[in-house]
SELUM-188309 format. One record per residue (C-alpha): y, z, x; residue in three letters. Coordinates in Angstrom, 3 decimals, m for minus. Layout:
y / z / x / resn
Y / Z / X / ALA .
...
end
This chain:
y / z / x / resn
9.489 / 6.149 / m12.078 / UNK .
8.752 / 8.405 / m9.111 / UNK .
7.781 / 6.750 / m5.825 / UNK .
3.955 / 7.171 / m6.180 / UNK .
3.945 / 5.564 / m9.646 / UNK .
6.079 / 2.652 / m8.424 / UNK .
3.754 / 2.209 / m5.462 / UNK .
0.715 / 2.259 / m7.779 / UNK .
2.243 / m0.430 / m10.023 / UNK .
3.023 / m2.564 / m6.990 / UNK .
m0.519 / m2.350 / m5.611 / UNK .
m1.936 / m3.181 / m9.053 / UNK .
0.501 / m6.065 / m9.602 / UNK .
m0.463 / m9.654 / m8.903 / UNK .
3.173 / m10.318 / m7.953 / UNK .
2.693 / m8.726 / m4.532 / UNK .
0.323 / m9.994 / m1.845 / UNK .
1.450 / m7.641 / 0.902 / UNK .
m0.393 / m4.534 / m0.324 / UNK .
m3.809 / m3.953 / m1.847 / UNK .
m6.520 / m1.366 / m2.388 / UNK .
m8.963 / m0.888 / 0.468 / UNK .
m12.004 / 1.291 / 0.996 / UNK .
m13.155 / 0.911 / m2.605 / UNK .
m9.756 / 1.896 / m4.019 / UNK .
m9.271 / 4.981 / m1.842 / UNK .
m6.817 / 3.557 / 0.693 / UNK .
m3.585 / 1.637 / 0.525 / UNK .
m3.531 / m1.393 / 2.838 / UNK .
m0.212 / m2.981 / 3.825 / UNK .
0.403 / m6.232 / 5.672 / UNK .
3.474 / m4.956 / 7.505 / UNK .
5.268 / m8.253 / 8.122 / UNK .
4.656 / m9.666 / 4.654 / UNK .
5.588 / m6.316 / 3.065 / UNK .
8.982 / m6.373 / 4.780 / UNK .
9.678 / m9.856 / 3.405 / UNK .
8.209 / m9.355 / m0.045 / UNK .
9.063 / m5.757 / m1.008 / UNK .
11.664 / m3.986 / 1.094 / UNK .
15.173 / m4.289 / m0.210 / UNK .
14.032 / m5.713 / m3.541 / UNK .
16.107 / m4.452 / m6.438 / UNK .
15.537 / m4.192 / m10.154 / UNK .
12.486 / m2.843 / m11.970 / UNK .
10.093 / m3.912 / m9.191 / UNK .
11.978 / m1.874 / m6.606 / UNK .
9.505 / 0.499 / m4.964 / UNK .
11.772 / 1.950 / m2.330 / UNK .
15.544 / 1.964 / m2.009 / UNK .
15.173 / 1.342 / 1.704 / UNK .
15.157 / m1.970 / 3.528 / UNK .
13.512 / m0.458 / 6.607 / UNK .
9.766 / m0.267 / 7.226 / UNK .
10.286 / 2.928 / 9.199 / UNK .
12.004 / 4.597 / 6.226 / UNK .
9.301 / 3.393 / 3.832 / UNK .
6.585 / 4.881 / 6.074 / UNK .
8.529 / 8.153 / 6.204 / UNK .
8.551 / 8.115 / 2.394 / UNK .
4.758 / 7.711 / 2.396 / UNK .
4.481 / 10.681 / 4.754 / UNK .
6.749 / 12.795 / 2.523 / UNK .
4.307 / 12.194 / m0.332 / UNK .
1.290 / 13.244 / 1.707 / UNK .
m0.064 / 9.871 / 2.811 / UNK .
m1.760 / 9.852 / 6.197 / UNK .
m2.270 / 6.845 / 8.414 / UNK .
m5.886 / 5.796 / 8.832 / UNK .
m7.411 / 4.098 / 11.837 / UNK .
m8.280 / 0.432 / 11.426 / UNK .
m11.822 / 0.847 / 12.697 / UNK .
m13.198 / 2.288 / 9.456 / UNK .
m15.834 / 0.340 / 7.550 / UNK .
m14.620 / m2.690 / 5.614 / UNK .
m14.816 / m2.687 / 1.827 / UNK .
m18.295 / m3.222 / 0.465 / UNK .
m17.374 / m5.260 / m2.603 / UNK .
m16.954 / m8.981 / m2.101 / UNK .
m13.598 / m9.279 / m3.959 / UNK .
m12.063 / m6.462 / m1.878 / UNK .
m13.470 / m7.871 / 1.359 / UNK .
m12.065 / m11.320 / 0.534 / UNK .
m8.685 / m9.833 / m0.409 / UNK .
m8.539 / m7.972 / 2.919 / UNK .
m9.505 / m11.094 / 4.857 / UNK .
m6.969 / m13.254 / 2.991 / UNK .
m4.182 / m10.734 / 3.523 / UNK .
m5.014 / m10.437 / 7.209 / UNK .
m4.739 / m14.197 / 7.658 / UNK .
m1.778 / m14.715 / 5.281 / UNK .
0.684 / m14.867 / 8.163 / UNK .
0.021 / m16.503 / 11.479 / UNK .
2.149 / m13.829 / 13.144 / UNK .
0.700 / m10.764 / 11.446 / UNK .
1.892 / m7.676 / 13.274 / UNK .
m0.742 / m5.497 / 11.773 / UNK .
m2.400 / m4.203 / 8.677 / UNK .
m1.553 / m0.550 / 8.016 / UNK .
m3.918 / 1.734 / 6.110 / UNK .
m2.732 / 4.898 / 4.366 / UNK .
m4.729 / 7.534 / 2.503 / UNK .
m3.752 / 10.167 / m0.019 / UNK .
m6.457 / 11.987 / m2.034 / UNK .
m4.216 / 11.765 / m5.126 / UNK .
m3.702 / 7.989 / m4.771 / UNK .
m7.016 / 6.535 / m5.899 / UNK .
m7.569 / 3.381 / m7.952 / UNK .
m10.417 / 4.965 / m9.938 / UNK .
m8.430 / 8.115 / m10.813 / UNK .
m4.857 / 7.236 / m11.871 / UNK .
m4.459 / 10.669 / m13.507 / UNK .
m4.341 / 12.175 / m9.979 / UNK .
m0.918 / 10.581 / m9.417 / UNK .
0.581 / 13.643 / m11.093 / UNK .
m0.541 / 15.671 / m8.053 / UNK .
1.159 / 13.262 / m5.655 / UNK .
4.341 / 15.287 / m5.086 / UNK .
7.067 / 15.060 / m2.492 / UNK .
6.740 / 17.753 / 0.167 / UNK .
end
């Protein structure tokens, strides 16, 4: 699968706690430290990125048109999303930070838009 489809499956999967939908399914949220432990360098069918480096993974996001969002945007309105964000933020005592990325073609409510998510 291409990178955006693998990323989508990862965010939708219950096997990963380091990434989730934010902003009502319009943003990708990543707990950076947990993501490095849980995802990067993983092989097999759950491999999202061939890289083991967070920097390279973020470059891959940028190549597919994702833009970094500021953390001061409004929290998710739905209770399950708010609780998921709060749980992820407190999952590690040494959380470096939660990263938020947006791509108009990466939206939980519109999976058909993934076809427009092309590498630049």
